[in-house]
C-alpha positions in Angstrom: -30.4 11.9 -5.5 -27.7 14.0 -4.0 -24.2 13.6 -5.5 -23.1 12.1 -2.0 -25.8 9.6 -2.1 -24.9 8.6 -6.0 -21.3 7.7 -4.7 -22.5 5.8 -1.7 -24.9 3.8 -4.3 -22.1 3.0 -6.4 -19.7 1.7 -3.3 -22.8 -0.3 -2.3 -23.1 -1.8 -5.7 -19.5 -2.8 -5.9 -19.6 -4.5 -2.4 -22.8 -6.5 -3.6 -21.1 -7.4 -6.8 -18.0 -8.5 -4.9 -20.1 -10.5 -2.3 -21.6 -12.4 -5.1 -18.1 -14.0 -5.5 -17.2 -14.0 -1.8 -20.2 -14.1 0.5 -17.6 -14.0 3.6 -16.1 -10.7 2.2 -16.9 -8.8 5.6 -15.3 -11.4 7.8 -11.8 -11.1 5.9 -12.1 -7.4 6.2 -12.8 -7.7 10.2 -9.7 -10.1 10.7 -7.7 -7.7 8.5 -8.4 -4.8 10.7 -8.2 -6.7 13.9 -4.6 -7.4 12.8 -3.9 -3.7 11.9 -5.0 -2.8 15.5 -3.0 -5.5 17.1 0.2 -4.6 15.4 -0.3 -0.6 14.9 -3.1 0.5 17.2 -6.3 2.4 16.6 -4.7 5.5 14.6 -2.5 3.7 11.8 -1.0 5.2 8.6 -2.3 2.9 5.9 -1.6 2.3 2.3 -4.5 0.8 0.6 -2.9 -1.1 -2.3 -4.8 -1.5 -5.4 -7.6 0.4 -3.6 -10.3 0.3 -6.4 -13.5 2.1 -5.1 -11.9 2.3 -1.6 -13.5 -0.8 -0.1 -10.6 -1.3 2.7 -10.3 2.6 3.3 -13.9 2.9 4.0 -14.0 0.2 6.4 -10.8 1.3 8.0 -12.0 4.9 8.6 -15.3 3.7 10.0 -13.6 1.4 12.6 -10.6 3.9 13.2 -11.7 7.5 12.7 -8.3 8.5 13.6 -6.5 6.7 10.8 -5.1 8.2 7.6 -5.1 6.2 4.2 -3.3 6.5 0.9 -5.2 4.7 -1.8 -3.2 3.9 -4.8 -4.6 2.2 -8.2 -4.6 2.5 -11.9 -8.1 2.0 -12.8 -9.6 5.4 -13.8 -13.3 4.2 -13.3 -12.9 3.0 -9.7 -10.6 5.9 -8.8 -13.5 8.0 -9.8 -15.8 6.3 -7.7 -13.4 6.6 -4.7 -12.6 10.1 -5.2 -16.5 11.1 -5.3 -17.1 8.8 -2.1 -14.1 10.4 -0.1 -14.5 14.0 -1.4 -13.7 16.5 1.3 -12.2 13.8 3.6 -8.7 15.0 4.4 -7.7 11.7 5.9 -7.7 10.1 2.4 -5.2 10.7 -0.4 -5.7 9.0 -3.7 -2.8 8.2 -5.9 -2.8 7.0 -9.6 0.1 4.6 -10.1 0.9 1.3 -12.1 2.1 -1.4 -9.5 4.0 -3.1 -12.2 6.1 0.2 -12.7 9.1 -0.1 -10.4 8.9 3.5 -9.7 5.2 3.5 -8.4 6.3 4.2 -4.7 7.5 7.7 -6.0 4.2 8.8 -6.2 3.3 8.1 -2.8 2.8 11.0 -0.5 4.6 9.4 2.6 7.7 7.4 2.8 6.6 4.7 5.1 3.1 3.2 6.5 2.3 1.4 9.5 0.3 -1.2 7.3 -0.2 -1.9 3.7 -3.5 -3.7 3.0 -5.0 -5.1 -0.1 -7.8 -7.5 -1.2 -8.9 -9.4 -4.3 -6.5 -7.6 -6.4 -3.0 -8.9 -6.7 -4.2 -12.1 -8.4 -4.1 -10.0 -11.6 -0.2 -10.1 -11.5 1.9 -12.9 -12.9 4.2 -14.6 -10.6 7.3 -12.4 -11.0 5.9 -9.2 -11.0 4.1 -10.1 -7.9 7.3 -11.2 -6.3 9.0 -7.9 -7.0 6.0 -6.0 -5.8 6.3 -7.8 -2.5 9.7 -6.5 -2.2 8.6 -2.9 -3.0 5.8 -3.3 -0.3 8.4 -4.3 2.3 10.3 -1.1 1.4 7.2 1.2 2.2 6.5 -0.3 5.6 8.0 1.0 8.8 9.9 -1.4 11.0 7.5 -3.6 12.7 4.9 -2.6 10.1 2.3 -5.1 8.6 1.4 -6.0 5.3 -2.2 -8.1 4.8 -3.2 -9.7 1.5 -6.7 -11.1 1.2 -7.0 -12.9 -2.3 -7.7 -16.2 -4.1 -5.2 -18.6 -2.5 -5.9 -22.4 -2.2 -4.8 -25.3 -0.1 -4.0 -27.9 -2.8 -3.6 -30.8 -0.1 -7.3 -31.2 0.1 -8.6 -31.6 -3.5 -11.9 -33.3 -2.6 -12.9 -30.9 0.0 -12.0 -28.0 -2.6 -14.2 -29.5 -5.2 -17.2 -30.0 -2.9 -16.9 -26.3 -1.8 -16.4 -25.1 -5.3 -19.8 -27.0 -6.5 -21.7 -25.6 -3.3 -20.4 -22.2 -4.0 -21.5 -22.5 -7.9 -25.0 -23.5 -6.9 -25.3 -20.5 -4.6 -24.0 -18.1 -7.4 -26.7 -19.6 -9.9 -29.4 -19.0 -7.3 -28.5 -15.4 -6.7 -27.9 -14.7 -10.2 -31.4 -15.8 -10.9 -32.5 -13.4 -8.3 -30.9 -10.6 -9.9 -27.3 -10.6 -8.3 -24.8 -8.8 -10.7 -21.6 -10.5 -11.5 -18.4 -8.8 -12.6 -19.0 -8.2 -16.5 -22.7 -6.9 -15.7 -21.4 -4.6 -13.1 -19.1 -3.0 -15.6 -21.8 -3.0 -18.3 -23.8 -0.7 -15.6 -20.6 1.5 -15.1 -20.2 2.0 -18.9 -23.9 3.0 -19.1 -23.6 6.0 -16.4 -23.2 9.5 -17.8 -20.7 10.4 -15.2 -18.6 7.1 -15.4 -18.7 6.3 -19.1 -15.5 8.4 -20.0 -13.4 6.9 -17.0 -14.7 3.5 -18.0 -13.8 4.0 -21.6 -10.3 4.6 -20.4 -10.3 1.9 -18.2 -11.3 -0.5 -21.2 -8.6 1.0 -23.5 -5.8 0.7 -20.5 -6.5 -2.7 -19.0 -9.0 -4.5 -21.3 -12.6 -4.8 -21.4 -13.8 -6.5 -18.3 -17.2 -7.6 -20.0 -15.0 -10.0 -22.2 -13.0 -13.2 -21.3 -9.5 -11.9 -20.4 -7.5 -14.8 -19.3 -7.2 -13.5 -15.5 -6.3 -16.8 -14.1 -3.4 -18.3 -16.4 -1.1 -21.1 -15.2 1.7 -18.5 -14.5 -0.1 -16.7 -11.7 0.5 -17.9 -8.2 -2.6 -19.9 -6.6 -1.4 -21.5 -3.4 -1.0 -19.7 -0.2 2.3 -21.5 0.3 3.6 -19.7 -2.5 2.6 -16.3 -1.1 4.0 -16.9 2.2 7.4 -18.2 0.6 7.6 -15.1 -1.5 6.8 -12.9 1.3 9.8 -14.4 3.1 12.2 -14.3 0.3 11.4 -10.4 -0.1 12.7 -10.0 3.3 9.7 -10.1 5.8 10.6 -11.4 9.1 7.3 -13.2 9.7 4.6 -14.4 7.5 1.5 -16.7 8.2 -2.0 -17.2 7.1 -4.6 -15.4 9.3 -7.8 -16.5 7.7 -8.9 -18.6 5.0 -12.1 -19.9 3.1 -12.3 -23.0 0.8 -10.9 -20.6 -2.2 -9.3 -17.5 -0.6 -6.9 -16.6 2.4 -5.6 -13.8 4.1 -2.1 -13.6 4.7 0.0 -11.3 7.0 3.7 -10.4 6.8 5.6 -8.4 9.5 8.4 -6.5 8.5 
């Protein structure tokens, strides 16, 4: 297998693992990029926030070959995969930065962006750090630029519908697990066993915790409702904020500077 094919295989492995949790994952990306094109046109300058392996950037460049992207993350293992995948592509710049550090924007190669995009990442942040981050995102967008966040957000007004959908979702997951689908801990076990990724994975585990163990990722001090996110975005100076897509457990919110 060539090196390029190996990185592509890791990208696809990441996608399959994430789809085990979110079978409608590609639909949210489609709506996200539709919104980017509607606001910024077909050649946007994009900040891929908490970019991981570069999932959003990969889809962005396939749809908009004239786009440019900056990916920012702190995870050395996921950034290693992203770096391998985008090697030689001068449309992509990758930055290592901690989004809870108030100075993280100083590491960015550009002062402003047409769009800031993120997916299934910011739920790791507690309420106040996330509120602060939304303010920093506002600061790196050009006037009229758009921020899109697809993440775990619920509508608490429909508890019975939510419970029914969760039960259906859990049954599907068990069926697919029996068929060999990898979940989050098992995917990281595979990463740690790879000779090229073992060292970045070790650093990731030391810095951020071992994802193969329970980590309290959904503590009560982390926001869970779409309403909270929309209110926080408006509080941080965004002129408009609304939901543009949702499933039973996730939503995509858009905010315009």
